[in-house]
N, C-alpha and C positions, 0 to 999 in steps of 0.2 A: 395345267393340269396338276397341280399341288393340289388344289378343294375335288379334280374329281377324284386321285387315288382315294384320299382320304373318305370321299364319300362311298366308292365302291367297298374302298377296307371294311367298311362301319357296317357295310349291309351286308356280305359276304360272314364278318363275326359273327353279326346277328345272326344267321340264316344257319347257324353252329357248323360252317363247313369248316374241317379241320383246316391249320392253321398251314402246312405245306402247299395246302390245294387252293388254298386263300390265299397264297404270294403267289406261287405258280401263276394261276389266272390272273390275278393283277399285274403281275408281270407283261404276260398276253396281251393282256386289254388295252395297257401303255403303251404296247407298242404299236397296237395293231391301231390308234389313234392318233398318236402323236410321233411317229420314229418316221422318218421318209426312206427308210431301210427294214431290211426282213430281219431284226434283231432274234427272232424266236430260231433262224437257220444256226444263230450260235451256240443254243443252250447246252447242245452235246459239249462243247468244247467249254464252259462255261461251267456247266456241274463235273466235268471233270477237274479241272482247276480248283476247285471247291473242297472237291473231298481229296486231292491226289497230295498228302500233307500227311510227312511221319509225325509232323506235333499230334494231329487228330486221332493218332493213336492212342494217346493219353486219356481221351475221353470214355470210354471202354473197358481201361485196365481200371478205373479210379472206380468206375461204377461197380466192376466186379469186387473188388476189394470189399466198397460199404456194405456189396449183397451179401458176401460171406459174413464181415461183421455180425449183419442183423440175424442170419441164419445160423449162426451158430451161437447166439445167446452171449457172445463177447457182449455186447453193447448193453444187454439188461444186468449183467453183472456187476458195467462198471454205471450203471445207474443206483444199484445197491451201495456201491462203495461210496458213489458221493453221497448220497440220501443220509448215509451217515455222519457224514462232516460237515454237513451244512443245513441239517434240519432243523438245526437249535434256532437259527436266526428268525427274525417276524418273517413271517411269511413260508415258514418251512420246506416244503415238499417245492414250493417253487422255486425254490432254489437249489435246489437236486434237478429240475427240470432245463433251468439255463446252463448249471454249470457241467450237467452229461452233454448238452449238445454243443458246447464248446468243446469237450474233450472228443468229442464224435464228428466233431467235422476238423477235426485235426487230420481223420483218416478218410472221411468218405466224401470230400468236393462235389457234396450235391445238398442243395436247401429242402427239396422232397423226399430223399431218404433219411436225411437228419430226423426233419417232423413225425415223419410216418414210425422210425424205430423209436423217439421218444415216447411218442403218442400208446404206440400199443405198449409199452413199459410198462409208462405213469399212468394215466387215464382208470385203471382199476384201481391204484392203489390210491388214488386220491376222491374217488367214486366212496370207495370205504371208508376211507378218515375225514367222509362226508365235506369237503374242500369246495368253495364256493366255482360253481363249475365256470361262470367269466373269465375270471385273474386266471385260474386253473390253467385252462385251452388258451386261453391267450400267449401266456408264458412259453407253451408249446411251441405257435406257431411262429412266434418271434424267436425263440432258442433257433429255432431251427434255420433261421435267415442267414445264422454264422457260418450256416455247410457253405457259404458261397466267399465269404470275407476271408475265414482264417483259410490258411494253404492246408493241403493244396487243394485248389476251386477251376471248377470244370469251369465255370461263367468266368473266371480271370483267364484261363489258357483261351477261351474264343475271343477277347478281348486284346490278346497278345495278337492272338490270330490274325484277327482283322486290324488291327491296328501294326505289325511288325513290332510290336511291344516285345521285349525281354521278360521270356513266362520265369525264371531266377529273380528279376530285379521286381515282378509283380509280388511272386508269393513274399519276398524279404517284405512289402508293401506292406502286405495285407497282414501282417500278424499282430501287430501293435495295434492300431486299429482295432482288430478285430476282440481282441484280449480287453482294451478298453471300454467296448463299445458292451463285451459282456458281464465289467463291474459298473456299466452304466444300468445294465440290465438290473440286477441283483442291487445297487442302490437304491435306484427307483420302485423297484419290488418292497423292497422291505420298506422305505415310505409311506408306502402307499396303505403296507399292511399297518404300519405303526398306527396310520391317521385312520384307517377304517379294519380294525383287527378282527374282523367275520368275513373279511377278504379272504383271510392269509389259513385258514384253516388252526388246527393245532400244531403244537410245535413237537417233536418226539425229541427222547433223551437214547443216546447210546453210548453203552461203555468204553474206555478205552481199547480196551481187548477187543471188540468186535469193530471199531474204527481200525485202531493198525490190524487185527487179521484182514479186514477188507482192502486195506490196499496193493495186494494180489490182483485184484482182479484189475486193478487201476495198468499194471505194467502192459498187456498186450496192447492197451490204444498208444501206450507212452515210447514201448517201442517200435512200431510201425511207422510213430509221427518222426521219431529219430533217422529212421532207417531211409522213410519216404524223401522227407525236407531236410533232413539233414546231408543225405546223399548230395542234392542238387546245389545247398550252399555251399557244400564243400568241394564243387568243380567236379564230382565224381560222375554224376547220371544227370541225362539231360530230362524234363518231367516225364516223357514217355518213359526214358530207361527206370528211373526211379516209380514208378507207377506201377511196373513189371515187378520192381524187386518186393514192390508194397502187394502187392497178389502173391508172390511166391513167400512171404513173410507170414502174411495171414492163413494162409493155407497149411503152411509148418506150425505155428504158433495152435490153429482150429487143430490137427493130428494130434500133439504134445497134448494137449488140453482134452483126447479122449472126444472131439464134439466132430468129427469131418467125417462124413460120409458118402459111397456115390451119389445118393438122391438129393443131399446138401445142394453136393456140385449141380449136376442139373436142374437143380432150381435156381440156383446163382445163376447160372448160363445163360438160362432162359428169361430171368427179371434183367439183366445186364443186356440182351439180344434187345428186348422191348423196349427200354429207355434209352438205348442208345439210337434205335432205328428211326425212333420219333425225332431225337436230338440232330443226326444229321439230314434227315428231312428239310428240319425246319433251317438249317444252316445252307445247304447246297439250295433250296428254293429263294432261300433273303438274296443269295450272291448271284442268283438270275433278278431278282429284283430291283439289287442294287445296279446291276448293272446296265438295265435297261434304263433307269434314271440318271445314271452316269453321262448314257449316250445321247440319250434326247438333252440334254444341257442342264436338268433341274438340279442335279449338286453344286454346277459350276454359279448357276441364276442364285442359287437360296447364298452361296458364301459371298457372290458378288452383293447381296442385296444389304447381310448383316455388318459386311465391311464400311458397304456405303452411307448404314444408319445413322455413322458416329459414336456407335456406342465406345465405352469403355472395355476394355478386357473383363471385369466385374463386372461389369452392368449385362456385358453379352452372356458372363458365365450366372450370373440370376435369372437371366432370361434361361437359359438352358435346362437349369434345376427347376426351375417352374414348369418346364413344358416336360421333362421326363416323371416329376408328380403327376399333373395332368395324365399326363398317355399311361399314365403305370394305375391306373383306374381302369382301365380300360381293353390294353392291350398283353399279354402273356411273357413274361418277362425273358425269356428267350428270344422269344421273338422281338420284342423291344431293342434288342442288344442289336441283335443281328442288323436289325433295318434302319435304326438310328446311328449307330455309332461310324460306319462309313462315311455319314456327309457330318457330324457333330465333329466329331475327334480331330479330323484336319482345322476345322476354325479354332475349337479352340487352342489344340497346339500352337497352331499358326498366331495365335495371340498370344506367345509366350510361356503357353503353361506346361509345364512336366507331364510329358505324356504316362508315367510311371502314376504319378499324384494324381490325375484326372480320371485315370482309370482306376481306383479305390474310391474314389468319390461318387462316379458312374455306380460302383457295385453297389457303395452305400445306397442309393437312390435305386438301383432294382430290387436291394432287401428291404424298403419302404413298399414298393409293389408290388410283395410276395403275401403283404398282411394288411395289402388294401381293398375293401372290397369294390366292384361284384366280380375279380376275374383273380383276386389276389388267391393265387396258389394254394398257396400253404394252410390258409383257413380252410379249405377242403379237405387237404388231405387230413386236419387234425378232427373234422366233421366226420369226415369217411369213416376213421376209425375208434368210433364212439359210437357206444350202444344207444343210439339215441338222444336226446337233448333238442333245444333249438340252433339252429346257425348264427342268430343274432348273439347267443351268449360268446362265440370262439370272436367273434365281429367287434362286440361293446369289451371284452378281454384284452384285442391288439390293440385295440384305441393307445391307450398309453405306451407302449413301446413304440410307436409308430413317431412321439414327440421323444424320445429318448434317442432314436435313428436321427431325429431333427438336429438334436442337441449337438450329437455326434460330427453332424454334416458340418453346422456352424465351427465345430473347433479343429474339423481339417481345415478349412479355407483362413481360422485365423492362424493356423499351428501345423501350418506344412509340413514341418519334422515331421509331426508324429505318423507320416504313412514313409515320409526321405530318409530318416535316419538309418534302418539299417540297412536301405539298401545305399547310401552313400558308406556307410562302414563297411561295406562288403565287396564296396568297388564294383 
């Protein structure tokens, strides 16, 4: 049954069938072939239970928050401010790409939104200053992946929803690894540009008065991060309530800066509905597929197989990591999460690994999938906002950052406290 499911899944994806439709069709196909009961009759109940959750309301709210920041130009001001502080480093604007992605990640919750925003702002400047297109576009694609690690993160919400893990604990656990990964990106970029200066482009200098005056552009993002994440850590708001506070805060800040208009609100709502519709369809469809897999005994048999294989906890963990790396080449990241988590997470957690720690490791593996071809979504997002140029440039430029993520995964396994320090401190 597993081989049949994988074959049908690959065929449907090759035919470019939308992901949600692929998962529904696969579930119905497996139900027809392998289930003695008409599981399709329960589809309505499954769809309702998958979508009837207060927690999921946080997804469109965080998307709307990011849309407002992009369309009001707040993200552009953040980039220019960080560029004045970081462009003196070996690599110049590459560090501004990563630094801005780090700050924007603290409010957007979305990798795609982060990559698209930074790409729109940075690419014209990189082209004007004649930066090498490979490492420049690769730094944008990799920086965008921080959007699903640094809280608030839509993917962490999905993981918490599927595994019934505390979202505030996951948000706390993602902060230190996310910031450390950003520092690894910047340190690695500096080393590459010291080794090959032509990849870094020219550095630029700014006066201290320019740098200090530019700090005001960082305030909106920092204020929103304090409102959203601070209210969650302080126990004053649930993730959903904090997301709504963030939307209100973003609108007030944009209005205070005289950048808010009715047309911007309409555009932001339209973009939010499109993205939310896509995410929710995938979640609902995957819920039905997982229901079929569990009802037909596949989940149970796979668990029994791994337990009877005699592999230790860490050997099983290595097997799971290899599985995610391979599947990340071929399956879109959100789909990969919702298809595999209900099967893999109980096995790993049952072997004694902390569900919060495993969630952060899993998100890191999902980040790698975002910049590995042929289905790396961030690669296509960056290429989509470019004006010409080869897609190979983006792929080649992102490869060093895949290596930095792999190094981060090793650090998380060797030093679990990197992820668990804040959750343990907050209780």
